[in-house]
BADO-281506 format. One line per field, with one value per residue (C-alpha): residue in three letters; residue number from 1; x, y, z. Coordinates in pm, 1 decimal, always signed. Layout:
BADO-281506
code: (ALA:...);
pos: (NUM:...);
u: (X:...);
v: (Y:...);
w: (Z:...);
END
This chain:
BADO-281506
code: (MET:LYS:VAL:THR:LEU:MET:GLY:ILE:VAL:ALA:ALA:ALA:ALA:LEU:LEU:VAL:ALA:GLY:GLN:ALA:ALA:ALA:ASP:GLN:ALA:LEU:ALA:THR:ALA:LYS:GLY:CYS:MET:ALA:CYS:HIS:GLY:VAL:ASP:LYS:LYS:LEU:VAL:GLY:PRO:ALA:TYR:LYS:ASP:VAL:ALA:LYS:LYS:TYR:LYS:GLY:ASP:LYS:ALA:ALA:ALA:GLY:LYS:LEU:ALA:ASP:LYS:VAL:ILE:LYS:GLY:GLY:VAL:GLY:THR:TRP:GLY:PRO:VAL:PRO:MET:PRO:ALA:ASN:ASN:VAL:THR:LYS:ALA:GLU:ALA:ASP:LYS:LEU:VAL:LYS:TRP:ILE:LEU:SER:LEU);
pos: (1:2:3:4:5:6:7:8:9:10:11:12:13:14:15:16:17:18:19:20:21:22:23:24:25:26:27:28:29:30:31:32:33:34:35:36:37:38:39:40:41:42:43:44:45:46:47:48:49:50:51:52:53:54:55:56:57:58:59:60:61:62:63:64:65:66:67:68:69:70:71:72:73:74:75:76:77:78:79:80:81:82:83:84:85:86:87:88:89:90:91:92:93:94:95:96:97:98:99:100:101);
u: (-2905.7:-2536.8:-2355.2:-2040.1:-1755.4:-1832.0:-2191.5:-2079.6:-1831.4:-2097.0:-2344.6:-2083.2:-1997.9:-2364.3:-2393.8:-2085.4:-2202.8:-2546.8:-2394.5:-2169.9:-2471.0:-2665.1:-2375.1:-2343.3:-2719.9:-2675.4:-2401.9:-2636.5:-2930.5:-2717.6:-2592.0:-2230.2:-2224.1:-2297.2:-1935.9:-1756.7:-1730.9:-1630.1:-1339.1:-1316.8:-1265.3:-1560.2:-1566.2:-1407.0:-1171.4:-1271.3:-1357.9:-1098.7:-834.1:-950.3:-924.9:-575.6:-456.6:-575.3:-488.7:-318.6:-407.1:-578.0:-717.3:-857.9:-1211.8:-1272.1:-1109.7:-1301.5:-1637.3:-1584.8:-1502.6:-1816.0:-2026.6:-1849.7:-1694.5:-1338.7:-1091.3:-732.9:-670.5:-764.1:-718.5:-888.9:-1250.5:-1417.4:-1635.1:-1949.0:-2092.2:-2340.6:-2675.1:-2582.2:-2589.8:-2272.1:-2384.9:-2442.5:-2103.3:-1934.6:-2112.3:-2016.3:-1652.2:-1632.2:-1760.3:-1522.3:-1219.0:-1316.7:-1287.4);
v: (-2921.1:-2874.2:-2698.7:-2520.3:-2387.0:-2041.0:-2071.6:-2174.1:-1887.4:-1639.8:-1765.3:-1739.7:-1384.7:-1285.5:-1433.1:-1247.2:-920.9:-967.2:-1031.0:-724.3:-511.6:-649.3:-570.9:-217.7:-182.8:-281.3:-16.6:+239.2:+135.6:+161.2:+509.4:+405.0:+549.5:+897.7:+912.0:+649.9:+597.7:+272.3:+427.5:+785.7:+946.6:+1139.6:+1214.7:+875.6:+668.8:+500.1:+135.0:+29.8:+212.5:+27.5:-304.4:-215.4:-111.3:-433.5:-677.3:-981.1:-887.6:-1197.8:-1006.9:-720.4:-852.9:-879.4:-543.9:-365.1:-522.7:-407.9:-56.7:-52.7:-132.9:+81.8:+357.2:+479.8:+757.8:+804.8:+537.4:+760.9:+1102.5:+1314.5:+1275.6:+1010.8:+736.2:+713.8:+392.9:+238.5:+73.0:-261.8:-616.7:-823.5:-1023.2:-703.2:-562.2:-888.4:-883.2:-520.5:-580.5:-894.8:-692.7:-402.8:-632.0:-802.2:-479.2);
w: (-1973.5:-2026.2:-1741.0:-1841.9:-1636.7:-1774.2:-1654.2:-1305.8:-1289.6:-1405.7:-1145.8:-871.1:-978.4:-959.9:-611.5:-491.1:-648.0:-494.0:-151.3:-179.1:-272.0:+25.8:+260.6:+123.5:+168.3:+535.4:+570.2:+415.8:+634.8:+949.6:+856.8:+794.4:+442.7:+580.7:+703.9:+490.3:+116.9:-46.6:-233.0:-106.7:+232.6:+369.6:+743.8:+809.2:+595.7:+272.1:+324.7:+67.0:+274.0:+586.5:+401.0:+279.3:+626.8:+791.4:+511.6:+661.9:+1021.4:+1158.1:+1458.2:+1249.5:+1206.4:+1579.5:+1659.5:+1386.5:+1473.9:+1833.0:+1708.0:+1490.4:+1796.7:+2059.1:+1848.0:+1875.5:+1805.6:+1699.4:+1438.2:+1145.4:+1303.1:+1568.6:+1452.2:+1671.0:+1530.9:+1744.3:+1882.5:+1640.3:+1692.0:+1536.5:+1662.4:+1689.2:+1383.2:+1183.6:+1287.5:+1186.5:+850.3:+784.9:+875.6:+661.8:+365.4:+430.8:+460.1:+132.9:-67.3);
END
């Protein structure tokens, strides 16, 4: 079987797309998508806006994962984000996905 660069690139793209869909599914399952949209503001900011705001901030992943777990207020306005019932690993996974958008 002949493996081509195009075939490898296509397979990689499918893996990345599949992973992104799985991470969005986690966000949906954990109730995150009730307040956040990927590319539009709902109650909270759009995930793409979060990614843009924290681009290049090396400490962002840790700060955001902590905020996902404990909740917070003030960064995006007066509406508080409640604490969420997620594990540290789930929060890390969600934040990694959000920052990749």
